[in-house]
C-alpha positions as CSV (number, residue, x, y, z in Angstrom):
1,M,190.0,271.6,122.7
2,V,191.3,272.6,126.1
3,D,194.6,274.4,125.9
4,H,196.5,275.5,129.0
5,D,199.3,278.0,128.4
6,N,200.3,278.7,132.0
7,L,201.6,276.9,135.1
8,Y,200.5,277.6,138.7
9,I,203.4,279.0,140.6
10,G,203.4,281.2,143.7
11,G,199.6,281.6,143.7
12,A,199.4,282.8,140.1
13,W,199.0,281.4,136.6
14,L,202.3,282.2,134.9
15,A,203.6,281.5,131.5
16,S,206.1,278.7,131.2
17,A,209.8,279.5,130.5
18,S,209.5,276.9,127.7
19,S,207.6,277.5,124.5
20,E,207.2,273.8,123.9
21,R,203.7,272.3,124.4
22,I,202.5,268.7,125.1
23,A,199.5,267.4,123.1
24,V,196.9,265.5,125.2
25,E,195.1,262.7,123.4
26,N,191.7,261.1,123.8
27,P,192.4,257.4,123.9
28,T,188.9,256.5,122.7
29,T,188.9,258.6,119.6
30,Q,192.7,259.2,119.1
31,D,191.9,262.9,118.7
32,V,194.1,265.6,120.3
33,I,191.9,267.3,122.9
34,G,194.3,269.8,124.5
35,H,197.8,271.1,125.1
36,V,199.7,271.8,128.3
37,P,203.1,273.5,128.8
38,A,206.2,271.3,128.6
39,G,207.9,272.9,131.6
40,N,211.6,273.0,132.1
41,A,214.2,273.4,134.9
42,E,213.7,277.1,135.0
43,D,210.0,276.6,135.8
44,V,211.0,274.1,138.5
45,D,213.4,276.6,140.0
46,R,210.6,279.2,140.2
47,A,208.1,276.7,141.7
48,V,210.5,275.4,144.3
49,A,211.5,279.0,145.2
50,A,207.8,279.8,145.7
51,A,207.3,276.7,147.8
52,K,210.4,277.4,149.9
53,A,209.3,281.0,150.5
54,A,205.8,279.9,151.6
55,L,207.1,277.2,154.0
56,P,207.8,279.2,157.2
57,A,204.4,280.9,157.3
58,W,202.4,277.8,156.3
59,S,204.2,275.4,158.7
60,A,203.6,278.0,161.5
61,L,199.8,277.9,160.9
62,S,197.9,275.9,163.5
63,P,196.7,272.4,162.4
64,A,193.1,273.7,162.7
65,D,193.9,276.5,160.2
66,R,195.5,274.1,157.8
67,A,192.4,271.9,158.1
68,D,190.2,274.9,157.3
69,H,192.0,275.4,154.0
70,L,191.6,271.7,153.2
71,R,187.9,271.9,153.9
72,K,187.6,274.9,151.5
73,L,189.4,272.8,148.9
74,H,187.0,270.0,149.5
75,A,184.0,272.3,148.9
76,S,185.6,273.8,145.8
77,L,186.3,270.4,144.3
78,S,182.9,269.0,145.2
79,S,181.3,271.6,143.0
80,R,183.4,270.4,140.1
81,Q,182.7,266.7,140.4
82,E,180.9,266.2,137.1
83,E,183.6,268.2,135.1
84,L,186.4,266.3,136.8
85,A,184.9,262.9,136.1
86,R,184.2,263.7,132.4
87,T,187.7,265.1,132.0
88,I,189.3,261.9,133.4
89,S,187.1,259.7,131.2
90,T,188.1,261.8,128.2
91,E,191.9,262.1,128.8
92,M,192.7,258.6,130.1
93,G,189.6,256.4,129.3
94,A,188.2,255.4,132.6
95,P,184.5,254.3,132.3
96,A,182.1,257.0,133.6
97,R,181.0,255.0,136.7
98,I,184.7,254.5,137.7
99,A,185.6,258.1,136.8
100,S,182.9,259.4,139.0
101,K,183.0,257.1,142.1
102,I,186.7,256.0,142.3
103,Q,188.5,258.6,140.3
104,T,186.7,261.7,141.6
105,Q,184.5,261.1,144.7
106,L,187.1,259.1,146.5
107,P,189.9,261.7,146.4
108,I,187.5,264.4,147.3
109,S,186.5,262.4,150.4
110,V,190.2,261.8,151.2
111,I,190.7,265.6,151.4
112,A,188.0,265.8,154.1
113,G,189.5,262.9,155.9
114,F,192.9,264.5,156.2
115,A,191.2,267.8,157.3
116,D,189.5,265.9,160.2
117,M,192.7,264.0,161.1
118,V,195.1,266.9,161.2
119,A,192.9,269.0,163.4
120,D,193.3,266.4,166.2
121,Y,196.8,265.0,165.4
122,P,199.3,264.9,168.4
123,F,202.2,266.8,166.9
124,E,203.9,266.8,170.4
125,Q,204.1,264.3,173.2
126,R,206.2,263.9,176.4
127,V,208.4,260.8,176.8
128,G,210.2,260.9,180.1
129,N,212.2,264.1,180.2
130,S,211.9,264.6,176.4
131,L,209.4,266.5,174.3
132,I,209.0,264.6,171.0
133,V,208.0,267.0,168.2
134,S,206.7,266.1,164.7
135,E,207.6,268.8,162.2
136,P,206.9,269.2,158.5
137,I,209.7,267.8,156.3
138,G,209.7,270.9,154.1
139,V,209.3,271.3,150.4
140,V,207.9,268.2,148.7
141,A,208.0,267.3,145.1
142,A,205.0,265.2,144.2
143,I,205.4,263.2,140.9
144,T,202.2,261.5,139.9
145,P,200.9,259.0,137.3
146,W,198.2,259.0,134.6
147,N,196.1,256.0,135.7
148,Y,194.4,257.7,138.7
149,P,195.4,261.3,137.8
150,L,193.3,263.1,140.5
151,H,193.5,260.6,143.3
152,Q,197.3,260.2,143.2
153,I,197.8,264.0,143.4
154,V,195.4,264.3,146.3
155,A,196.9,261.3,148.1
156,K,200.1,263.3,148.3
157,I,199.1,267.0,148.6
158,A,196.4,266.5,151.2
159,P,198.6,264.9,153.8
160,A,201.6,267.0,152.9
161,V,199.9,270.4,153.4
162,A,198.1,269.0,156.4
163,A,201.5,268.2,157.9
164,G,202.7,271.8,157.2
165,C,204.7,271.1,154.0
166,T,204.6,273.0,150.8
167,V,204.4,271.2,147.4
168,V,205.4,271.3,143.8
169,V,203.2,268.9,141.7
170,K,204.4,267.3,138.5
171,P,201.5,265.3,137.0
172,S,201.8,262.8,134.2
173,E,202.1,264.4,130.8
174,I,199.8,261.8,129.4
175,A,196.7,262.8,131.5
176,P,197.4,266.3,133.0
177,L,194.1,268.0,132.3
178,C,192.4,267.2,135.6
179,A,195.4,268.6,137.4
180,F,194.5,272.1,136.0
181,L,190.9,271.7,137.3
182,L,192.4,270.7,140.7
183,F,194.6,273.8,140.8
184,E,191.7,276.1,139.8
185,A,189.9,274.7,142.9
186,I,193.1,275.3,144.9
187,D,193.2,278.9,143.8
188,E,189.5,279.3,144.6
189,A,190.0,277.8,148.0
190,G,192.5,280.6,148.9
191,F,195.6,278.7,149.8
192,P,198.5,281.1,150.5
193,A,200.8,281.8,147.5
194,G,203.4,279.1,147.0
195,V,201.9,276.4,149.2
196,L,200.8,274.4,146.2
197,N,202.4,274.7,142.8
198,L,201.9,273.0,139.4
199,V,204.6,272.4,136.8
200,T,203.6,270.1,133.9
201,G,206.2,268.5,131.6
202,Y,208.2,265.4,130.9
203,G,209.7,263.1,133.5
204,P,213.3,263.3,132.3
205,V,213.1,267.2,132.4
206,V,210.7,268.3,135.2
207,G,210.8,265.1,137.2
208,E,214.6,264.9,137.3
209,A,215.0,268.6,138.0
210,L,212.7,268.2,141.1
211,A,214.5,265.0,142.3
212,T,217.9,266.7,142.2
213,H,216.8,270.2,143.3
214,P,218.8,271.3,146.4
215,D,215.8,273.0,148.0
216,V,213.4,270.0,147.6
217,D,213.4,268.1,150.9
218,M,211.4,265.1,149.9
219,V,210.2,263.4,146.7
220,S,207.0,261.4,146.7
221,L,206.5,259.4,143.5
222,T,203.8,257.0,142.2
223,G,204.9,255.2,139.1
224,S,206.7,252.3,137.6
225,T,209.4,250.5,139.5
226,R,211.9,251.7,136.9
227,A,210.9,255.3,137.5
228,G,211.2,254.7,141.3
229,R,214.7,253.4,141.0
230,R,215.7,256.5,138.9
231,V,214.1,259.0,141.4
232,A,215.8,257.2,144.4
233,E,219.1,257.3,142.6
234,L,218.8,261.0,141.8
235,A,217.5,262.0,145.3
236,A,220.4,260.1,146.9
237,G,222.8,262.8,145.7
238,S,221.4,265.2,148.3
239,V,220.1,262.6,150.7
240,K,216.5,263.5,150.2
241,K,213.7,261.4,151.7
242,V,211.8,259.5,149.1
243,A,208.4,257.8,149.2
244,L,207.8,255.4,146.4
245,E,204.5,253.8,145.4
246,L,205.4,251.5,142.5
247,G,204.3,248.4,140.6
248,G,202.4,245.3,141.6
249,K,201.7,241.7,140.5
250,S,199.1,240.8,143.1
251,A,197.9,237.3,143.8
252,N,194.2,236.5,144.4
253,V,194.2,233.2,146.2
254,V,191.1,231.0,146.4
255,L,191.6,228.4,149.1
256,P,189.8,225.0,148.7
257,D,186.9,226.0,150.9
258,G,186.6,229.5,149.5
259,D,183.5,230.7,147.7
260,M,184.7,230.1,144.1
261,D,181.8,231.8,142.4
262,L,182.2,235.0,144.4
263,A,186.0,235.0,144.4
264,V,186.1,234.7,140.6
265,K,183.5,237.3,139.9
266,V,185.1,239.8,142.2
267,G,188.6,238.8,141.0
268,V,187.8,239.4,137.4
269,A,186.3,242.8,138.1
270,N,189.3,243.7,140.2
271,A,191.8,242.6,137.5
272,F,189.9,244.6,134.8
273,L,189.2,247.7,136.9
274,N,190.3,250.8,135.0
275,A,191.1,248.5,132.0
276,G,193.6,246.7,134.2
277,Q,195.6,250.0,134.6
278,T,195.7,249.7,138.4
279,C,198.8,248.9,140.4
280,T,196.8,246.9,142.9
281,A,195.1,244.7,140.2
282,W,194.8,241.0,141.2
283,T,196.4,239.8,138.0
284,R,197.2,236.3,139.2
285,M,194.3,234.1,140.3
286,L,195.4,231.0,142.2
287,V,192.9,228.2,142.4
288,P,193.0,224.6,143.6
289,A,194.0,222.2,140.8
290,A,190.9,220.2,141.4
291,R,188.7,223.2,140.6
292,Y,190.8,224.6,137.8
293,D,188.4,224.0,135.0
294,E,185.5,225.4,137.1
295,A,187.5,228.6,137.7
296,L,188.4,229.0,134.0
297,A,184.7,228.6,133.0
298,L,183.6,231.2,135.6
299,A,186.4,233.6,134.7
300,T,185.5,233.3,131.0
301,K,181.8,234.1,131.7
302,H,182.6,237.1,133.8
303,A,185.4,238.4,131.5
304,E,183.1,238.4,128.5
305,G,180.8,240.8,130.3
306,F,183.5,243.4,130.0
307,V,182.8,244.6,126.5
308,P,185.2,247.4,125.3
309,G,183.3,250.6,124.7
310,D,183.1,254.4,124.9
311,P,183.9,255.3,128.5
312,L,181.4,258.1,128.4
313,E,178.5,255.7,128.0
314,A,177.0,254.7,131.4
315,S,176.9,251.0,130.5
316,T,180.6,250.7,129.6
317,K,182.7,248.5,132.0
318,L,185.9,248.5,130.0
319,G,187.4,251.6,128.3
320,P,190.5,251.9,126.2
321,L,194.0,251.9,127.4
322,V,195.6,255.3,127.9
323,S,197.8,255.3,124.8
324,A,199.0,253.5,121.7
325,T,202.2,252.6,123.5
326,Q,200.3,251.0,126.4
327,R,198.0,249.1,124.1
328,D,200.9,247.7,122.1
329,N,202.7,246.7,125.3
330,V,199.7,244.8,126.6
331,R,199.1,243.0,123.3
332,G,202.8,242.1,123.2
333,Y,202.5,240.5,126.7
334,I,199.6,238.4,125.5
335,E,201.6,237.3,122.5
336,T,204.6,236.5,124.7
337,A,202.4,234.5,127.0
338,V,201.2,232.3,124.1
339,K,204.8,231.8,122.9
340,E,205.8,230.7,126.4
341,G,203.0,228.1,126.5
342,A,200.0,229.8,127.9
343,R,196.5,229.3,126.4
344,V,194.1,232.1,125.6
345,V,190.7,231.1,127.2
346,T,189.0,234.3,126.1
347,G,190.2,237.6,124.5
348,G,193.6,237.7,122.9
349,A,196.0,240.1,121.2
350,D,193.8,241.0,118.3
351,A,191.9,244.2,118.3
352,P,188.4,244.0,119.6
353,E,185.8,243.6,116.9
354,G,184.6,247.0,115.7
355,K,187.3,248.9,117.5
356,D,189.8,249.9,114.8
357,I,189.9,253.4,116.4
358,G,190.9,253.8,120.0
359,Y,193.4,252.0,122.1
360,F,191.3,249.0,123.0
361,V,192.4,245.6,124.2
362,R,190.2,242.5,124.5
363,P,189.6,241.4,128.1
364,T,191.8,238.4,128.3
365,V,192.0,235.3,130.5
366,L,195.0,233.1,130.2
367,A,195.4,229.4,131.3
368,D,198.4,227.2,131.6
369,V,200.5,230.0,132.9
370,A,203.7,228.9,134.5
371,P,204.4,230.8,137.8
372,D,207.9,231.8,136.6
373,S,206.7,232.9,133.1
374,T,206.9,236.5,131.9
375,V,203.2,237.3,132.3
376,A,203.2,235.8,135.8
377,Q,206.1,237.9,136.9
378,E,205.9,241.3,135.1
379,E,203.3,244.0,135.6
380,I,201.2,244.1,132.4
381,F,198.9,247.1,133.2
382,G,196.1,245.9,131.0
383,P,193.0,243.7,131.2
384,V,194.9,240.4,131.3
385,L,194.2,237.8,134.0
386,S,196.4,234.7,134.5
387,I,194.7,231.7,136.3
388,I,197.2,229.4,138.0
389,P,196.5,226.0,139.7
390,Y,198.1,224.9,142.9
391,A,198.3,221.5,144.6
392,D,198.0,222.5,148.2
393,E,198.0,225.6,150.5
394,E,201.8,225.7,150.8
395,E,202.3,225.7,147.1
396,A,199.6,228.5,146.8
397,L,201.6,230.6,149.3
398,E,204.9,229.9,147.5
399,I,203.4,231.0,144.2
400,A,201.7,234.1,145.7
401,N,205.0,235.2,147.2
402,N,207.0,234.4,144.1
403,S,207.3,238.0,142.9
404,Q,209.6,240.9,143.0
405,Y,206.5,242.9,144.0
406,G,204.4,243.0,147.1
407,L,201.7,245.7,146.9
408,H,198.3,244.0,147.1
409,G,196.6,240.7,147.3
410,A,193.5,238.8,148.3
411,V,192.6,235.5,149.9
412,W,189.2,233.6,150.0
413,A,188.4,230.9,152.5
414,G,185.5,229.3,154.2
415,T,186.1,231.4,157.3
416,D,187.7,234.8,157.9
417,E,190.0,233.2,160.5
418,R,191.5,230.8,157.9
419,A,191.8,233.5,155.3
420,L,193.4,235.8,157.9
421,A,196.0,233.1,158.8
422,F,197.0,232.8,155.1
423,A,197.0,236.6,154.7
424,R,199.5,237.0,157.5
425,R,202.0,234.9,155.5
426,M,201.6,236.8,152.3
427,Q,204.5,239.2,151.5
428,T,202.5,242.2,150.5
429,G,201.5,245.5,152.0
430,T,197.7,245.1,151.6
431,V,195.5,242.0,151.6
432,D,191.7,241.8,151.2
433,V,190.1,238.9,153.1
434,N,186.9,237.4,151.7
435,G,186.2,240.6,149.7
436,G,187.1,243.1,152.4
437,R,186.4,246.6,151.3
438,Y,189.0,249.3,150.5
439,N,189.6,251.5,153.6
440,P,191.0,255.0,152.9
441,L,192.0,255.3,156.5
442,A,194.3,252.3,156.3
443,P,198.0,252.7,155.2
444,F,198.7,251.8,151.6
445,G,202.1,250.8,150.2
446,G,204.2,247.8,149.3
447,Y,206.8,245.3,150.2
448,K,209.9,244.5,148.1
449,Q,210.1,246.4,144.8
450,S,206.5,247.7,145.2
451,G,207.9,250.7,147.0
452,V,209.0,252.5,150.1
453,G,206.7,254.3,152.6
454,R,203.0,254.5,152.9
455,E,200.1,256.7,151.7
456,M,196.6,257.2,153.2
457,G,195.4,257.4,156.8
458,E,197.6,258.5,159.7
459,H,200.6,256.7,158.1
460,G,200.2,258.9,155.1
461,L,200.3,262.0,157.2
462,T,203.4,260.9,159.2
463,E,205.3,260.2,155.9
464,F,205.6,264.0,155.5
465,L,206.8,264.6,159.1
466,Q,210.2,264.4,160.7
467,T,210.9,263.8,164.4
468,K,212.7,266.1,166.8
469,A,213.6,265.1,170.4
470,I,214.0,268.0,172.9
471,Q,215.4,267.1,176.2
472,L,214.1,269.1,179.1
């Protein structure tokens, strides 16, 4: 049992103004494994006041000094990698390998990347008779999700403090424990009081108090499209800047000359990564009609290799979903798909065999999915893959772009040039060509209802800057 009674505000661990506590559950065992404070508006006021008070001195530090603080945080977090990974596996169900490499090692490397970047970033430049100055936007509210609980906090606080901003973090109440480990590392790294603050609690209380707070200059949220709309609506009252990284319904397009074996193998692994609880998951696989049966057979073979199991076991590839609510939602989508005419090729809505305890869902492949059907249009956030045939390349593009979302996607072709030509026509913020690897230096964000703004790389840094022109 890991119980946290305090919030991190103004460089100190302080008791919440609220006596309410939030229980944190292990989705594998359904046991309560800890509690955190259910903060309230008074806690938000204290945290924002601390961030506002710290802003002048922090923003006045040289970029090199801010980079030094980030490097100290990198070292402090690096010493906690094993504990972080285990905590993430326990509180949200990520398999050990994913929790270690993607959930922990990646965000730690991101901190080092922003430290290197900010040290050399051109915050001033001359354009004619003007001096163009990039300045920190101010106090930032970072509202983060449960599916990548450490990475999504780091993707906001690292560029924000590098830019000279101060931050109040509200992590998801579903998986908040790793945030406390992060803030222990922040405290150890010696950040000045008030630069980084932590307030746990529920979205309608803490999140909305941050979004409407008059001293918060920007809200950066990663979450559902519904949550993004709400934050944008609330922030508009005081004309705050918002950065929103929201949902996705990404298409994985295999062109006729693409490597079907590789595309399906990688595509299934992508769709089931983190039990499908990934906004970038390629949940729609588009294949030539002439090779439809081949794709279904390959997908079934690979999907059946994702056996639900204990995420702490090294061999587990598919852990539980994060909560009973999430499990029930995903099973409901599978049932809806069947009602709308889809065919379950493998998996299904029933509980996996031998998994009566834990929030497990069978790895599911669906055939005969209509492009306009519910499961082809809505984000499921579970291990469910729809395979959709197309007649020709133009129809493939039409289906790929037939979505309210535009976050991620992939295309496979016989040559990179042909795949690149198709990728240019996809309405999405990120596209992987023939298995192109994730690049943390590249901007990440979406088109359409997948969000506003970008994270990661130089674009992620500039998101927390505002521009001033000084005429000389």
